[in-house]
C-alpha positions in Angstrom: -26.7 -8.7 22.8 -28.3 -5.4 22.6 -28.6 -3.5 19.3 -28.8 0.2 18.3 -32.5 -0.2 18.4 -32.3 -0.6 22.1 -30.5 2.5 22.9 -31.8 5.9 23.8 -29.1 8.2 22.2 -30.7 11.7 21.5 -28.2 14.3 22.5 -25.7 11.6 23.7 -22.1 11.1 22.5 -21.9 7.6 21.0 -18.5 6.1 20.2 -18.9 3.7 17.3 -16.0 1.3 16.6 -16.2 0.8 13.0 -14.1 -1.0 10.4 -12.7 1.4 8.0 -9.6 -0.5 7.1 -9.8 0.3 3.4 -7.0 -0.2 0.9 -5.4 3.0 -0.2 -2.9 3.7 -3.3 -1.1 7.0 -3.3 -3.5 8.4 -0.7 -6.5 7.4 -2.6 -9.1 4.7 -1.5 -9.2 2.0 -4.1 -12.2 0.1 -2.6 -14.6 1.9 -0.2 -16.7 -1.3 0.6 -16.1 -1.2 4.2 -17.1 2.5 4.6 -20.3 1.7 2.8 -20.9 -1.2 5.1 -20.7 1.0 8.2 -23.2 3.6 6.8 -26.5 2.0 8.1 -25.5 2.0 11.8 -24.0 5.5 11.4 -27.1 6.9 9.6 -29.4 5.2 12.1 -27.6 7.0 15.0 -27.6 10.3 13.1 -31.5 10.0 12.6 -31.9 9.2 16.4 -30.0 12.5 17.2 -26.8 11.0 18.6 -23.6 12.8 18.4 -21.6 10.2 16.6 -17.8 9.6 17.4 -16.4 7.2 15.0 -13.1 5.3 15.7 -11.3 2.9 13.5 -8.0 1.6 12.5 -6.2 1.5 9.1 -3.2 -0.7 8.1 -0.4 -1.6 10.6 1.4 1.5 11.7 2.9 -0.3 14.6 1.9 2.1 17.4 3.2 5.4 16.0 1.7 8.1 13.7 2.5 7.5 10.1 1.0 9.7 7.3 0.4 7.0 4.9 -2.0 5.3 7.4 -4.0 8.4 8.2 -7.9 8.1 8.2 -8.1 11.7 6.7 -9.2 10.4 3.2 -11.7 8.1 4.9 -13.3 11.1 6.7 -13.7 12.8 3.3 -15.2 9.8 1.6 -17.6 9.1 4.6 -18.8 12.6 4.5 -19.5 12.0 0.6 -21.4 9.0 1.2 -23.4 10.5 4.3 -24.0 13.6 2.3 -22.9 15.8 5.3 -19.7 17.2 6.7 -17.6 14.7 9.0 -15.3 16.5 11.3 -11.8 14.9 11.5 -9.5 14.9 14.5 -5.9 14.7 14.0 -5.3 12.6 17.0 -7.3 9.9 18.9 -7.5 10.9 22.6 -5.7 14.2 22.5 -6.8 17.9 22.2 -7.8 17.6 18.5 -10.2 14.7 19.5 -11.6 16.4 22.5 -12.3 19.7 20.6 -14.1 17.6 17.7 -16.3 15.8 20.1 -17.1 18.8 22.2 -18.2 20.7 19.0 -20.5 18.0 18.1 -24.2 18.8 17.9 -27.3 16.3 17.7 -26.9 14.3 14.4 -23.2 15.4 13.8 -20.3 13.0 13.0 -16.6 13.2 13.9 -14.0 10.6 12.9 -10.9 10.2 15.1 -7.6 9.5 13.7 -6.2 6.0 13.3 -6.4 4.0 16.7 -3.3 2.1 16.0 -1.1 5.2 16.0 -1.4 4.5 19.7 0.6 1.5 20.8 -1.7 0.9 23.8 -4.6 0.0 21.4 -3.1 -3.3 20.5 -1.0 -3.8 23.7 -1.0 -7.3 25.3 -0.5 -5.5 28.7 -4.0 -5.2 30.2 -3.1 -2.1 32.2 -1.7 -0.3 29.4 -4.5 -1.1 27.1 -7.0 -0.3 29.8 -5.5 3.1 30.5 -6.1 3.9 26.8 -9.6 2.5 26.9 -10.4 4.9 29.8 -9.4 7.8 27.7 -11.5 6.6 24.8 -14.5 5.9 27.0 -14.2 9.5 28.5 -15.1 10.9 25.1 -18.6 9.3 25.0 -21.7 8.3 26.8 -22.5 5.0 24.9 -20.5 2.6 23.0 -21.6 0.8 19.8 -19.5 -2.0 18.4 -19.8 -2.3 14.6 -16.2 -3.2 13.4 -16.6 -6.8 12.6 -13.4 -7.1 10.9 -11.6 -6.6 14.3 -13.9 -8.5 16.7 -11.2 -11.2 16.9 -8.8 -8.7 18.4 -8.5 -8.3 22.2 -7.7 -4.5 21.5 -8.8 -1.6 23.6 -11.4 -0.1 21.3 -12.8 -3.5 20.6 -12.8 -5.4 24.0 -12.0 -2.8 26.8 -14.1 0.2 26.1 -17.5 -1.6 25.9 -16.8 -2.9 29.5 -16.6 0.7 30.6 -19.7 2.1 28.9 -23.3 1.1 28.2 -23.1 -0.9 24.9 -24.8 -2.4 21.9 -23.9 -4.1 18.7 -24.3 -2.1 15.4 -26.3 -3.5 12.5 -23.2 -4.7 10.7 -22.3 -6.9 13.6 -25.7 -8.0 14.3 -26.0 -9.1 10.6 -22.7 -10.9 10.5 -23.3 -13.0 13.7 -26.8 -13.9 12.2 -25.2 -15.1 8.9 -22.4 -17.0 10.7 -24.9 -18.9 12.7 -26.4 -20.1 9.6 -23.0 -21.5 8.7 -22.6 -23.3 12.1 -25.8 -23.9 13.8 -28.8 -23.6 11.5 -27.4 -25.0 8.4 -29.5 -25.8 5.3 -27.8 -28.7 3.4 -26.0 -29.6 1.2 -23.4 -27.3 2.7 -20.5 -26.6 0.5 -17.3 -24.6 1.4 -14.8 -23.1 -1.0 -11.3 -22.2 0.4 -8.5 -20.4 -1.4 -5.8 -17.9 -0.6 -2.1 -18.3 -0.3 -1.4 -20.4 2.8 -3.0 -23.6 4.0 -1.6 -22.7 7.6 -4.0 -19.8 7.6 -6.9 -22.1 7.1 -6.1 -25.2 9.3 -8.3 -24.4 12.0 -11.4 -23.8 10.0 -10.7 -26.9 7.9 -10.6 -28.9 11.1 -13.9 -27.5 12.5 -15.5 -27.6 8.9 -14.9 -31.4 8.7 -17.7 -31.6 11.4 -20.2 -29.4 9.6 -19.5 -29.2 5.9 -20.7 -31.7 3.3 -18.0 -30.8 0.8 -15.0 -28.8 0.9 -13.4 -27.3 -2.4 -9.7 -26.2 -2.2 -8.0 -23.8 -4.7 -5.5 -21.0 -4.4 -2.0 -21.2 -3.4 -2.9 -23.5 -0.6 -3.8 -26.3 -2.8 -0.2 -27.0 -3.7 0.3 -28.5 -0.3 -2.6 -30.8 -0.8 -1.3 -31.7 -4.3 2.2 -32.4 -2.8 0.7 -34.5 0.0 -0.8 -36.7 -2.7 2.7 -37.1 -4.2 2.4 -34.9 -7.1 5.0 -32.4 -8.4 4.1 -28.8 -7.8 7.3 -27.1 -9.3 8.0 -23.7 -7.9 4.5 -23.3 -6.6 3.7 -22.0 -3.1 4.4 -24.9 -0.7 4.2 -25.4 3.1 6.0 -28.8 3.5 5.7 -28.6 7.3 1.8 -28.8 6.8 1.8 -32.0 4.6 1.2 -34.4 7.6 -1.7 -32.3 8.8 -3.2 -32.1 5.2 -2.8 -35.8 4.9 -4.7 -36.4 8.3 -7.6 -34.0 7.1 -7.9 -36.0 3.8 -8.2 -39.1 5.7 -10.7 -37.8 8.3 -12.8 -36.4 5.5 -13.0 -39.8 3.8 -13.9 -41.4 7.1 -16.6 -38.9 7.7 -18.0 -38.9 4.2 -17.0 -35.2 3.7 -16.1 -34.7 -0.1 -12.9 -33.0 -0.8 -12.7 -31.5 -4.2 -9.2 -30.6 -5.6 -8.5 -29.0 -8.9 -7.8 -31.2 -11.9 -5.8 -28.7 -13.9 -3.7 -25.6 -13.0 -2.6 -22.5 -14.8 1.3 -22.9 -14.5 3.6 -19.8 -15.4 7.2 -19.4 -15.8 7.2 -16.4 -13.3 4.9 -14.5 -11.0 3.9 -12.0 -13.7 0.8 -11.3 -16.0 3.2 -11.2 -18.8 4.9 -14.5 -18.0 4.5 -17.6 -20.4 1.8 -19.7 -19.0 -0.1 -22.9 -19.9 -3.0 -25.0 -18.5 -1.5 -28.3 -17.3 -2.9 -31.3 -15.3 -2.8 -30.8 -11.7 -0.6 -33.9 -11.3 1.9 -32.9 -14.0 3.0 -29.4 -13.1 6.5 -28.7 -14.7 9.3 -28.5 -12.3 10.3 -25.0 -13.6 6.8 -23.5 -13.2 4.5 -22.1 -10.5 0.8 -22.6 -10.4 -1.0 -19.1 -10.3 -4.8 -20.3 -10.8 -6.8 -23.3 -11.1 -7.5 -24.2 -14.7 -10.7 -24.1 -16.8 -11.7 -27.7 -16.2 -11.3 -27.2 -12.4 -13.5 -24.0 -12.6 -16.3 -26.1 -14.4 -15.7 -29.0 -11.8 -16.1 -26.5 -8.9 -19.1 -24.8 -10.3 -20.6 -28.3 -10.7 -20.1 -29.3 -7.0 -21.8 -26.0 -6.1 -24.6 -26.2 -8.1 -26.9 -28.4 -5.8 -25.8 -26.8 -2.6 -28.2 -24.9 -0.4 -25.5 -23.1 1.6 -22.2 -22.0 0.3 -19.4 -20.3 2.2 -16.4 -18.9 0.3 -13.0 -17.5 1.5 -10.0 -16.9 -0.6 -9.4 -16.6 -4.2 -8.5 -19.4 -6.5 -5.5 -17.6 -8.1 -3.8 -14.2 -8.5 -7.0 -12.7 -9.5 -5.3 -9.3 -9.7 -3.6 -10.3 -12.8 -6.0 -10.9 -15.7 -4.5 -14.2 -17.0 -4.9 -15.8 -13.4 -8.4 -14.3 -12.7 -10.6 -17.0 -14.5 -10.6 -19.5 -11.7 -12.0 -17.1 -9.1 -14.4 -15.8 -11.6 -15.7 -19.2 -12.3 -16.1 -19.8 -8.4 -17.9 -16.5 -8.0 -20.3 -17.3 -10.9 -20.8 -20.8 -9.4 -22.1 -19.3 -6.3 -24.5 -17.1 -8.1 -25.7 -19.9 -10.2 -26.3 -22.3 -7.4 -29.3 -20.3 -5.9 -27.9 -21.1 -2.6 -27.4 -19.0 0.5 -24.1 -17.6 -0.4 -21.6 -16.0 2.0 -18.3 -14.3 0.7 -15.9 -14.3 3.7 -14.5 -10.9 3.4 -10.9 -10.0 2.6 -9.5 -10.8 -0.9 -12.6 -12.7 -1.7 -14.8 -9.6 -1.2 -12.2 -7.5 -3.2 -12.3 -10.0 -5.9 -16.1 -9.9 -6.2 -15.7 -6.2 -6.7 -12.6 -6.3 -8.9 -14.2 -8.7 -11.2 -17.2 -6.6 -11.8 -19.8 -8.9 -9.9 -23.0 -7.3 -8.4 -22.5 -7.5 -4.5 -26.1 -7.5 -4.0 -26.4 -10.8 -5.9 -24.7 -12.7 -3.2 -26.6 -13.4 0.0 -23.9 -11.7 2.3 -20.6 -10.4 1.8 -18.6 -10.2 5.1 -16.4 -7.3 6.1 -14.2 -9.5 8.3 -12.3 -12.4 6.7 -10.2 -13.2 9.7 -13.0 -12.8 12.2 -15.3 -15.0 10.1 -12.7 -17.8 9.8 -12.2 -17.6 13.7 -15.9 -17.8 14.3 -16.1 -20.8 12.0 -13.2 -22.4 14.0 -15.4 -22.3 17.0 -13.2 -19.6 18.7 -14.5 -17.1 21.3 -14.2 -13.7 19.7 -13.4 -10.9 22.3 -15.2 -8.2 20.6 -18.4 -10.2 20.7 -17.9 -11.4 24.0 -17.5 -7.8 25.3 -20.8 -6.9 23.6 -22.9 -9.7 25.4 -25.1 -8.4 28.3 
């Protein structure tokens, strides 16, 4: 896989597929982590004299222009972080985009409007998607893939465009792939994995694969209640996927047979309602009241999880331990994040809500070995799946 360093780009138009899918509230960016993660590749291209054309998506506008998903605020923030003007095109392959690209000089940057305003970007029809890829490719001389958060999608800008232009991986993708290899091929042991988030069904594939590579797996978040139910415990009104109980039981049996340690919470913060103001108490994990729902792992579980990370040499964490956005249910996630840092291990935070939690809870991002920009892409890589966006960048 070639990188930006292998390209001669001076005076050439370079289409950069970035991941700028940032959260917005009332039109304002609430977390610019993904924009900042894209800066090194864009800056390198600027320094090399490229004419940089950045494309990205934001949200799920479902193939039609929707103002609340416009990348206009992202163009402003990108310009602030780069310290230079970033031209913004109000369409993706139309007259505004063509004019913005034509006006670029060496070292200039333009951002085109949300790719997903065009239905063809995400179309499952190869011909429709290919026609859109042709229009995107016509805007540039070279393609750089740097949107790791989208490489698990067979989308036009991710998969089809690099087949039409000389291409290379940006620094972000190159770094992500290197890190993920350390979690799958060149693992330093003991290797501990912490999984959380709401649904166990979202993590089934990765748990299946991790049973072959991890030494211990720690389970928290909403998904834990399916595990507790599988063990015969009452989970009250907590999130539960009953249809996954047989699979969960199978995983627990396989883990025991393979000597993989499964660590489940011993206590839970159980509330009367999904609210920061609701009455809540710490209860034993096997004694959740029938009229309550679990919204975080308890303090004893936080200490248990930290102790099972203490001797690890490699740790991968994906998914919060509770509803961290609400202060009463943030302590389990905080305990896990601190446990990663205290371990001194090679620590990887698997993007998405986990990365958001690190920033929301005030941790120093640089204290972790790596914070991924692509939660879904990271999980699919760890499942052993072929990622279309990486496949397209191979020589």
